[in-house]
Legacy VTK file of the C-alpha trace (Angstrom):
# vtk DataFile Version 3.0
C-alpha trace
ASCII
DATASET POLYDATA
POINTS 625 float
11.046 -51.857 -33.507
12.423 -51.916 -30.072
15.210 -53.513 -28.326
14.514 -57.401 -26.966
14.384 -56.561 -23.228
14.035 -59.358 -20.716
14.311 -58.779 -16.776
17.403 -60.245 -15.491
16.758 -62.874 -12.827
18.951 -64.418 -10.195
19.198 -68.027 -9.124
19.132 -67.049 -5.591
16.605 -67.704 -3.228
14.940 -65.315 -0.520
17.448 -63.267 1.441
15.901 -64.047 4.703
14.999 -67.424 6.213
15.920 -70.817 4.840
17.394 -70.836 1.268
15.968 -73.588 -0.792
19.250 -75.537 -0.282
18.320 -75.519 3.362
14.497 -76.780 3.106
15.288 -80.532 3.143
16.593 -80.306 6.581
12.943 -79.057 7.537
10.342 -81.843 8.040
8.455 -81.005 4.942
5.470 -82.820 3.785
7.007 -82.912 0.253
8.971 -85.938 -1.474
12.485 -85.138 -3.062
10.904 -85.156 -6.316
8.237 -82.556 -5.561
10.876 -80.509 -3.684
13.035 -80.405 -6.869
10.511 -79.403 -8.875
9.389 -76.521 -6.634
12.995 -75.396 -6.111
13.303 -75.143 -9.946
10.095 -73.403 -10.481
10.868 -70.430 -7.811
14.608 -70.211 -8.500
14.173 -67.483 -11.027
11.614 -65.300 -8.891
12.421 -62.095 -7.140
12.223 -61.438 -3.632
8.879 -59.621 -4.194
7.608 -62.543 -6.284
8.608 -64.933 -3.806
6.571 -63.210 -1.055
3.493 -62.931 -3.191
3.471 -66.526 -4.039
4.044 -67.466 -0.328
1.148 -65.373 0.532
-0.791 -66.897 -2.365
-0.062 -70.565 -1.205
-0.813 -69.685 2.357
-4.329 -68.701 1.149
-4.854 -71.961 -0.774
-4.030 -73.999 2.366
-6.468 -72.109 4.401
-9.115 -72.802 1.966
-8.656 -76.452 1.900
-10.153 -78.592 4.514
-8.030 -79.136 7.563
-7.330 -82.773 8.129
-4.432 -83.125 10.709
-2.854 -81.067 13.618
-4.223 -77.860 14.959
-5.837 -75.751 12.535
-4.745 -72.085 12.618
-7.979 -69.530 12.526
-8.635 -69.166 8.889
-8.474 -65.782 7.567
-11.879 -65.498 5.315
-10.717 -62.600 3.447
-7.243 -64.501 2.501
-9.511 -67.492 1.789
-11.890 -65.641 -0.616
-8.672 -64.086 -2.437
-7.143 -67.518 -2.735
-10.161 -68.951 -4.108
-10.303 -66.090 -6.680
-6.810 -65.162 -7.649
-6.224 -61.352 -7.825
-6.590 -59.857 -11.245
-3.592 -58.784 -13.342
-2.604 -56.738 -16.207
-1.927 -58.441 -19.716
-0.047 -56.215 -22.125
-0.551 -57.332 -26.069
1.668 -55.480 -28.599
0.707 -55.519 -32.204
3.993 -54.222 -33.780
5.612 -54.045 -37.391
8.712 -52.111 -36.733
9.101 -52.210 -33.077
7.600 -49.111 -31.617
4.598 -50.705 -30.445
6.669 -53.461 -28.703
9.057 -50.764 -27.092
5.970 -48.851 -25.759
4.453 -52.216 -24.497
7.867 -53.119 -22.691
8.008 -49.855 -21.100
4.532 -50.239 -19.736
5.472 -53.549 -18.393
8.502 -52.141 -16.738
6.490 -49.134 -15.368
3.629 -51.732 -14.229
6.062 -53.760 -12.121
7.665 -50.935 -10.602
4.362 -49.828 -9.248
3.753 -53.459 -8.001
1.191 -54.109 -10.596
1.303 -57.950 -11.514
1.812 -57.618 -15.511
2.199 -60.097 -18.360
3.830 -58.956 -21.829
2.698 -60.788 -25.186
3.442 -60.498 -28.536
0.136 -60.589 -30.378
1.148 -63.715 -32.594
1.702 -65.649 -29.251
-1.740 -64.668 -27.627
-4.605 -66.810 -27.922
-7.585 -64.739 -28.470
-10.031 -66.877 -26.258
-8.180 -66.301 -23.356
-9.447 -62.658 -23.227
-12.280 -64.129 -21.481
-10.175 -65.112 -18.393
-8.474 -61.616 -18.179
-9.475 -58.810 -15.935
-7.437 -56.021 -17.380
-5.934 -55.833 -20.569
-3.985 -52.897 -22.604
-3.266 -53.449 -26.291
-0.544 -51.146 -27.831
-1.204 -51.406 -31.762
0.551 -49.791 -34.711
-1.007 -49.716 -38.161
0.601 -51.347 -41.119
0.020 -50.495 -44.909
-3.236 -49.071 -45.795
-5.080 -49.475 -42.313
-3.919 -53.055 -42.096
-3.034 -54.827 -38.726
0.720 -55.564 -38.360
1.932 -59.154 -39.314
2.281 -60.407 -35.898
-1.449 -59.281 -35.134
-3.418 -60.824 -38.246
-4.688 -63.751 -36.414
-5.932 -61.817 -33.245
-7.496 -59.073 -35.374
-9.358 -61.549 -37.575
-10.444 -63.733 -34.522
-11.944 -60.746 -32.719
-14.041 -60.015 -35.809
-15.150 -63.753 -36.204
-18.062 -65.688 -34.323
-15.450 -67.452 -32.326
-14.768 -64.179 -30.385
-16.098 -64.612 -26.728
-18.179 -62.319 -24.928
-16.060 -60.120 -22.404
-18.407 -58.713 -20.114
-15.618 -58.594 -17.176
-12.977 -57.591 -19.082
-11.410 -53.798 -18.690
-9.237 -52.702 -21.425
-7.140 -49.836 -22.538
-5.707 -49.094 -26.104
-2.688 -47.150 -27.501
-2.660 -46.637 -31.152
0.543 -45.719 -32.815
0.652 -44.254 -36.357
1.367 -41.468 -38.762
-1.345 -38.792 -39.313
0.117 -37.980 -42.649
-1.649 -41.391 -43.656
-5.323 -41.826 -44.242
-5.914 -44.639 -41.844
-4.292 -43.089 -38.966
-4.117 -45.483 -35.953
-6.744 -47.671 -37.732
-5.536 -50.835 -35.961
-5.909 -49.251 -32.316
-9.310 -48.109 -33.535
-10.249 -51.589 -34.624
-9.345 -53.076 -31.506
-10.943 -50.651 -29.303
-14.146 -51.485 -31.360
-13.883 -55.077 -31.462
-13.434 -55.346 -27.683
-16.409 -52.969 -27.006
-18.491 -54.982 -29.203
-17.744 -58.081 -27.096
-18.850 -56.202 -24.040
-15.743 -55.243 -22.561
-15.417 -51.876 -20.912
-12.678 -49.384 -21.367
-11.167 -48.343 -18.302
-9.297 -45.403 -20.135
-10.199 -43.508 -23.368
-8.103 -44.945 -26.297
-5.260 -42.818 -27.327
-4.202 -42.168 -30.973
-0.262 -41.431 -31.252
1.190 -39.684 -34.131
5.034 -40.274 -34.944
6.270 -38.240 -31.989
4.485 -40.244 -29.661
6.482 -40.824 -26.604
5.450 -37.841 -24.402
1.730 -38.462 -24.917
2.259 -42.185 -24.458
4.019 -41.631 -21.430
1.393 -39.483 -19.815
-1.254 -42.043 -20.818
0.713 -44.996 -19.356
0.760 -43.170 -16.128
-2.988 -42.504 -15.980
-3.808 -46.106 -17.003
-1.369 -47.782 -14.611
-2.987 -45.602 -11.855
-6.362 -46.774 -12.666
-5.331 -50.447 -12.966
-3.446 -50.503 -9.614
-6.503 -48.838 -7.936
-8.694 -51.638 -9.357
-6.370 -54.327 -8.357
-5.419 -52.845 -5.029
-7.320 -55.385 -3.093
-5.291 -58.087 -4.386
-2.012 -56.736 -3.750
-0.854 -58.563 -0.360
2.707 -58.316 -1.005
4.702 -55.250 0.128
5.891 -53.407 -3.113
8.424 -50.980 -3.667
7.217 -47.635 -5.170
9.288 -46.361 -7.951
8.385 -43.361 -10.382
6.599 -44.237 -13.489
9.076 -44.204 -16.068
11.865 -45.590 -14.289
13.507 -48.616 -16.129
14.066 -52.125 -14.509
17.404 -53.694 -14.067
18.968 -55.750 -16.580
17.659 -54.013 -19.810
19.969 -53.008 -22.541
22.017 -50.057 -21.841
21.549 -48.533 -25.593
18.120 -47.671 -26.553
16.332 -45.310 -28.637
16.143 -43.045 -25.518
19.758 -43.579 -24.860
21.652 -44.101 -28.143
25.109 -45.356 -28.510
27.584 -42.613 -29.913
29.203 -44.798 -32.669
31.753 -43.751 -35.396
31.158 -43.548 -39.036
33.860 -45.805 -40.831
32.868 -45.512 -44.501
30.070 -44.115 -46.768
30.807 -45.304 -50.379
28.654 -44.467 -53.260
27.646 -47.892 -54.754
25.798 -46.746 -57.800
27.595 -45.923 -61.217
28.620 -42.289 -61.956
25.913 -41.888 -64.463
23.199 -43.542 -62.196
20.171 -41.074 -61.612
20.278 -42.524 -57.879
22.930 -41.981 -55.190
23.005 -45.125 -52.969
25.650 -45.428 -50.445
27.000 -48.453 -48.613
27.693 -47.174 -44.878
29.605 -49.025 -42.541
29.506 -47.848 -38.678
31.863 -49.105 -35.753
29.948 -50.433 -32.638
33.255 -51.189 -30.928
32.908 -51.976 -27.209
29.189 -50.998 -27.200
27.902 -54.594 -26.487
25.179 -53.938 -29.007
24.054 -57.004 -30.821
21.462 -57.639 -33.680
20.123 -60.441 -36.131
19.473 -60.563 -39.654
16.209 -58.769 -40.305
16.780 -55.948 -37.782
16.900 -52.397 -38.180
19.324 -49.821 -37.078
17.855 -46.492 -35.660
19.885 -43.260 -36.701
19.341 -40.077 -34.934
20.560 -37.264 -37.265
21.129 -33.481 -37.134
19.460 -31.452 -39.874
21.469 -29.223 -42.082
22.178 -25.786 -40.620
21.908 -24.210 -44.101
18.368 -25.691 -44.526
17.677 -24.093 -40.883
18.955 -20.773 -41.979
16.655 -20.809 -45.172
13.620 -21.682 -43.107
14.189 -18.823 -40.572
14.788 -16.524 -43.449
11.521 -17.401 -44.953
9.489 -16.307 -41.626
11.613 -13.287 -40.556
13.654 -14.730 -37.796
17.276 -14.304 -37.399
18.168 -17.545 -35.644
19.266 -15.997 -32.127
15.606 -15.962 -30.873
15.164 -18.247 -27.783
12.810 -21.122 -27.331
12.183 -23.730 -24.560
12.708 -27.304 -25.351
12.133 -29.776 -22.730
13.012 -27.306 -20.035
16.171 -26.217 -21.786
16.583 -22.699 -23.238
17.905 -23.001 -26.851
18.526 -20.737 -29.844
15.743 -21.157 -32.381
18.659 -22.007 -34.930
19.943 -24.934 -32.580
16.530 -26.225 -31.955
15.770 -26.589 -35.702
18.952 -28.437 -36.356
18.873 -30.757 -33.419
15.088 -31.056 -32.041
12.662 -30.616 -34.846
11.871 -32.163 -38.210
12.454 -29.782 -40.747
12.678 -31.582 -44.067
9.262 -33.569 -44.325
5.865 -31.961 -44.186
2.890 -33.434 -42.838
-0.860 -32.551 -43.019
-0.977 -30.990 -39.509
1.774 -28.465 -40.480
-0.152 -27.610 -43.712
-3.271 -27.062 -41.809
-1.676 -24.920 -39.063
0.443 -22.594 -41.617
-2.937 -22.174 -43.686
-4.496 -20.573 -40.564
-1.408 -18.410 -39.685
-0.639 -17.306 -43.188
-4.058 -17.022 -44.520
-2.975 -18.645 -48.009
-5.864 -19.276 -49.954
-4.109 -22.157 -51.872
-3.288 -24.117 -48.672
-6.880 -23.221 -47.224
-8.440 -24.924 -50.194
-6.042 -27.896 -49.937
-7.084 -28.295 -46.241
-10.727 -28.669 -47.240
-9.836 -31.857 -49.385
-7.980 -34.540 -47.190
-6.994 -36.681 -50.039
-5.461 -33.660 -51.944
-3.929 -32.433 -48.529
-2.175 -35.696 -47.743
-0.783 -35.880 -51.397
0.736 -32.352 -51.233
2.141 -32.855 -47.767
3.894 -36.203 -48.772
5.559 -34.559 -51.715
6.225 -31.143 -50.330
9.230 -30.057 -47.598
8.588 -27.848 -44.879
10.618 -24.911 -46.578
8.248 -25.189 -49.637
5.026 -24.955 -47.564
6.457 -22.023 -45.744
7.288 -20.518 -49.246
3.620 -20.754 -50.214
2.901 -17.080 -48.664
5.301 -14.920 -47.182
4.510 -14.861 -43.366
6.329 -13.448 -40.381
6.121 -15.973 -37.473
7.525 -15.618 -33.852
9.981 -18.350 -32.807
7.268 -20.288 -30.718
4.801 -20.031 -33.472
7.472 -21.846 -35.962
8.290 -24.579 -33.556
4.473 -24.918 -32.844
4.200 -25.945 -36.747
6.665 -28.558 -36.295
7.031 -32.114 -35.211
9.946 -33.350 -32.935
12.720 -34.982 -34.596
12.556 -38.649 -34.747
15.153 -41.102 -35.626
15.169 -42.929 -39.022
15.045 -46.578 -39.288
17.241 -48.530 -41.772
17.367 -52.436 -42.583
20.664 -53.914 -41.667
22.742 -54.880 -44.463
25.103 -56.931 -42.476
25.300 -60.090 -40.342
27.289 -59.646 -36.948
28.972 -63.171 -37.589
30.323 -61.794 -40.784
31.471 -58.142 -39.691
31.583 -58.628 -35.821
31.498 -55.149 -34.143
30.230 -53.234 -37.187
27.000 -52.782 -38.703
26.425 -52.099 -42.386
23.542 -50.087 -43.961
22.336 -49.412 -47.677
21.236 -45.759 -47.848
19.479 -44.309 -50.978
19.993 -40.439 -50.663
16.819 -38.684 -51.107
17.443 -35.669 -53.369
15.170 -33.882 -56.059
14.951 -30.619 -57.878
12.603 -27.866 -56.537
12.788 -25.254 -59.281
16.628 -24.106 -59.207
17.181 -25.464 -55.812
17.916 -28.857 -54.519
16.061 -30.740 -51.786
17.301 -33.548 -49.678
16.213 -36.111 -47.264
17.025 -35.111 -43.622
18.781 -38.613 -42.281
19.868 -39.714 -45.955
21.806 -36.495 -46.522
23.251 -36.638 -42.931
24.805 -40.107 -43.566
25.810 -39.380 -47.191
26.795 -35.768 -47.278
27.220 -34.181 -43.872
28.893 -36.900 -41.780
32.690 -37.562 -42.667
34.703 -40.777 -41.732
35.418 -40.724 -38.097
32.474 -38.498 -37.120
30.022 -39.712 -34.543
26.571 -40.923 -35.148
24.096 -41.844 -32.286
22.476 -45.295 -33.008
20.670 -47.873 -31.343
19.042 -51.486 -32.475
15.627 -52.030 -33.327
14.736 -55.889 -33.185
12.411 -56.958 -35.925
10.929 -60.464 -35.051
8.515 -60.128 -37.960
11.326 -60.485 -40.473
13.506 -63.503 -39.462
15.390 -66.289 -41.265
13.737 -69.526 -40.672
15.105 -71.579 -37.540
15.774 -74.571 -39.682
18.715 -73.913 -41.964
17.524 -76.499 -44.464
14.576 -74.437 -45.248
14.639 -72.827 -48.854
14.103 -68.867 -48.828
12.657 -66.655 -51.632
13.970 -63.001 -51.347
12.419 -60.186 -53.174
14.317 -56.840 -52.777
14.487 -54.335 -55.448
16.719 -51.066 -54.797
17.616 -50.470 -51.593
15.238 -53.308 -50.527
18.308 -55.478 -51.051
19.936 -54.571 -47.691
18.206 -57.125 -45.309
19.057 -60.023 -47.975
22.838 -59.151 -47.818
22.491 -60.006 -44.205
20.527 -63.023 -44.767
23.107 -64.384 -47.118
26.144 -63.683 -44.900
24.191 -65.282 -41.970
23.506 -68.396 -44.109
27.020 -68.636 -45.220
28.465 -68.266 -41.843
26.015 -70.859 -40.419
26.650 -73.479 -43.245
23.010 -73.513 -43.891
21.903 -76.052 -46.455
18.567 -74.485 -47.234
18.462 -73.325 -51.125
18.289 -69.336 -51.707
16.655 -67.539 -54.311
17.223 -63.639 -54.999
14.941 -61.470 -57.008
16.577 -57.994 -57.592
15.358 -55.184 -59.392
16.450 -51.520 -60.302
16.890 -49.181 -63.163
19.971 -50.358 -65.033
22.232 -53.127 -65.042
25.551 -51.095 -65.533
24.624 -48.255 -63.234
22.185 -49.548 -60.249
23.323 -53.234 -59.608
23.764 -52.911 -55.918
26.443 -55.397 -54.652
26.552 -56.963 -57.848
30.228 -58.521 -57.169
28.974 -60.035 -53.980
26.040 -61.686 -55.446
27.729 -63.026 -58.472
30.399 -64.299 -55.842
27.530 -66.058 -54.169
25.989 -67.462 -57.287
29.258 -68.912 -58.275
29.935 -70.643 -54.887
26.505 -72.276 -54.872
25.229 -70.518 -51.822
22.905 -68.438 -53.959
21.158 -70.862 -55.901
19.126 -68.518 -58.186
19.246 -64.961 -59.202
16.805 -63.175 -61.203
16.963 -59.500 -62.146
14.678 -56.929 -63.291
16.260 -53.702 -64.872
13.244 -51.472 -65.685
15.203 -49.112 -68.221
17.425 -51.686 -70.178
14.714 -52.053 -72.736
11.735 -50.421 -74.259
9.117 -51.991 -71.952
9.477 -51.621 -68.386
10.300 -55.000 -66.491
9.993 -55.253 -62.495
10.742 -57.914 -59.981
7.044 -58.844 -60.028
7.331 -59.881 -63.695
10.121 -62.015 -63.091
8.048 -63.701 -60.397
5.224 -64.442 -62.852
7.847 -65.620 -65.584
8.927 -68.233 -63.054
5.628 -69.062 -61.575
5.998 -72.834 -61.716
9.330 -72.837 -60.134
8.407 -70.497 -57.382
5.181 -72.631 -56.581
7.494 -75.687 -56.369
9.595 -73.816 -53.928
6.567 -72.900 -52.025
5.441 -76.458 -51.735
8.809 -77.475 -50.542
8.357 -75.183 -47.686
10.191 -71.854 -48.877
9.766 -68.816 -46.879
9.064 -65.799 -48.721
10.701 -62.482 -47.824
9.857 -58.894 -49.533
11.482 -55.626 -48.801
11.274 -52.312 -50.114
8.797 -49.665 -51.225
5.282 -50.395 -49.825
3.401 -47.847 -52.084
3.587 -50.055 -55.150
6.366 -52.503 -55.166
4.920 -54.761 -52.152
1.490 -54.488 -53.584
2.456 -55.645 -56.949
4.715 -58.608 -55.553
1.775 -59.769 -53.402
-0.682 -59.534 -56.515
1.969 -61.805 -58.268
2.135 -64.243 -55.520
-1.589 -64.599 -55.415
-1.572 -65.223 -59.096
0.982 -67.888 -58.847
-1.196 -69.761 -56.149
-4.256 -68.974 -58.265
-2.772 -70.614 -61.546
-0.086 -73.164 -60.323
-2.283 -74.213 -57.307
-5.436 -74.491 -59.246
-7.262 -72.313 -56.926
-10.072 -69.836 -57.124
-9.197 -66.229 -56.564
-10.421 -66.379 -53.026
-8.806 -69.370 -52.123
-5.519 -68.301 -53.391
-5.616 -64.973 -51.371
-6.408 -66.966 -48.297
-3.596 -69.158 -49.250
-1.054 -66.357 -49.381
-2.719 -64.965 -46.158
-2.080 -68.096 -44.290
1.598 -68.022 -45.194
1.708 -64.636 -43.535
0.152 -66.094 -40.437
2.605 -69.101 -40.513
5.579 -66.633 -40.806
6.247 -67.988 -44.342
5.469 -64.814 -45.881
7.282 -61.704 -44.305
7.636 -58.186 -45.302
9.892 -55.121 -44.382
8.222 -52.352 -46.411
8.299 -48.684 -46.019
LINES 1 626
625 0 1 2 3 4 5 6 7 8 9 10 11 12 13 14 15 16 17 18 19 20 21 22 23 24 25 26 27 28 29 30 31 32 33 34 35 36 37 38 39 40 41 42 43 44 45 46 47 48 49 50 51 52 53 54 55 56 57 58 59 60 61 62 63 64 65 66 67 68 69 70 71 72 73 74 75 76 77 78 79 80 81 82 83 84 85 86 87 88 89 90 91 92 93 94 95 96 97 98 99 100 101 102 103 104 105 106 107 108 109 110 111 112 113 114 115 116 117 118 119 120 121 122 123 124 125 126 127 128 129 130 131 132 133 134 135 136 137 138 139 140 141 142 143 144 145 146 147 148 149 150 151 152 153 154 155 156 157 158 159 160 161 162 163 164 165 166 167 168 169 170 171 172 173 174 175 176 177 178 179 180 181 182 183 184 185 186 187 188 189 190 191 192 193 194 195 196 197 198 199 200 201 202 203 204 205 206 207 208 209 210 211 212 213 214 215 216 217 218 219 220 221 222 223 224 225 226 227 228 229 230 231 232 233 234 235 236 237 238 239 240 241 242 243 244 245 246 247 248 249 250 251 252 253 254 255 256 257 258 259 260 261 262 263 264 265 266 267 268 269 270 271 272 273 274 275 276 277 278 279 280 281 282 283 284 285 286 287 288 289 290 291 292 293 294 295 296 297 298 299 300 301 302 303 304 305 306 307 308 309 310 311 312 313 314 315 316 317 318 319 320 321 322 323 324 325 326 327 328 329 330 331 332 333 334 335 336 337 338 339 340 341 342 343 344 345 346 347 348 349 350 351 352 353 354 355 356 357 358 359 360 361 362 363 364 365 366 367 368 369 370 371 372 373 374 375 376 377 378 379 380 381 382 383 384 385 386 387 388 389 390 391 392 393 394 395 396 397 398 399 400 401 402 403 404 405 406 407 408 409 410 411 412 413 414 415 416 417 418 419 420 421 422 423 424 425 426 427 428 429 430 431 432 433 434 435 436 437 438 439 440 441 442 443 444 445 446 447 448 449 450 451 452 453 454 455 456 457 458 459 460 461 462 463 464 465 466 467 468 469 470 471 472 473 474 475 476 477 478 479 480 481 482 483 484 485 486 487 488 489 490 491 492 493 494 495 496 497 498 499 500 501 502 503 504 505 506 507 508 509 510 511 512 513 514 515 516 517 518 519 520 521 522 523 524 525 526 527 528 529 530 531 532 533 534 535 536 537 538 539 540 541 542 543 544 545 546 547 548 549 550 551 552 553 554 555 556 557 558 559 560 561 562 563 564 565 566 567 568 569 570 571 572 573 574 575 576 577 578 579 580 581 582 583 584 585 586 587 588 589 590 591 592 593 594 595 596 597 598 599 600 601 602 603 604 605 606 607 608 609 610 611 612 613 614 615 616 617 618 619 620 621 622 623 624
């Protein structure tokens, strides 16, 4: 997810010549109403845009029959351009968490900086049939779950596979896929869009790029190449003088703090909210945003840049025979290998590429055998940390060989657990510490251990807000909502209920929460009971899996209350699910399909279509990971 960026505009007219306010003094062939409409239309345009519009209207006038006065000589080229407007670049983003949106917004800024007319669309707001009217399109697409399109792109994704999809012989397109190569269906949505457009006769003007988690450098190079080609294609239609700016330079009016330029905030508190005997360490984290100007909405995420454990860096260096003082170059800067591991590279979570590369360098037969089986390789990589991969076979590496194995460090995104209307210049998170035993040693997650263990109150932490427009409260405060958030998935629903409380929303609220035990793992128990007592929370159904012989989860509670759930849905309720994507989200989805099938008296196929339609209508939203 990326910041919601809008170019700033002024209400001033052109700097030279008559301002719109002076136009009435000219003998204009427009009545007052027409003139007023024209002034309102152009009031927000930049000087460059006004110049283009002026030339465009002049071309139109030259293409019309001359009826009065002495006709100026017609510029045939201008008339031809006016009759067939110059092409433009349309950018469409299919984004779940905001990364694809951020890349698309950057592309739009860079296009405009180069003088390329560009329009940016959320995939959910773009009508597929309009592709037939486009000249150049770039789609930036992330992949959700097991190769699925993001929620905001489901409809467009399905449309392009249907018989309604138009033939596109005149369309030139490019695709940026974003994904994580640790997963089987790497960049599948980008691959799908590429295939669907090609099938309809469109031509790729640049080869698709499939970007991994550290996508920014590759995406930046691709954008520059793509824009060069688009500008070359559209050059004949660019009549206005444009200011040439370097690719990558941000336009004015964008948020000061972003993923690339995070705000240095202060940790206020990191408090454990699970019981003493709990098997999990979950923290309530409060961060001070004072004077940053950062704003967020319920459903958004906070990006956290973290530093790795210095001790873990030392352990890794010892595994490969390095002292830590060896020098490496990172982004043109010379750093000690130890400093680079702490601040620049991912040294906790492994990935298939690292395992594959180390198998080659080390000659480990175990790893080489794993590499031959993609499913086993993915499973091993997802359950093994970098230090344990390196321990498979003692191998000496140079500093450059070591960093060549590693991905660049990327920030972690946490669902925000507070409403700004409640906490003002703070932001709250619910962070589960990732920890497990590896033999006699402990293994920890990089970001979670940074927030829970290595960061003291008053210490600095670099953060930014990631907007998530695919996980938002309904605009109508009278709409009922059903929230399903086991474990740390409870975080956004704390922000939802705070927001509805502060807005005086009349809509009913129903929470399904689950965890291991009632006494040790009921996160924010006192708060939920307060909301239940006040009547703001109308229903609370909990599932504590280990409090009885047979394990009970949130999906079981949904099925137990199927009749009431269905009634709420028929009353217009929005359904929200947050938490584990691997099992929980699938089980809850299945439960919802069963509810529709049984209570709605539907066939299985119709029930699945019904739930899918709820997603398209944004009445069923998920924030899963």
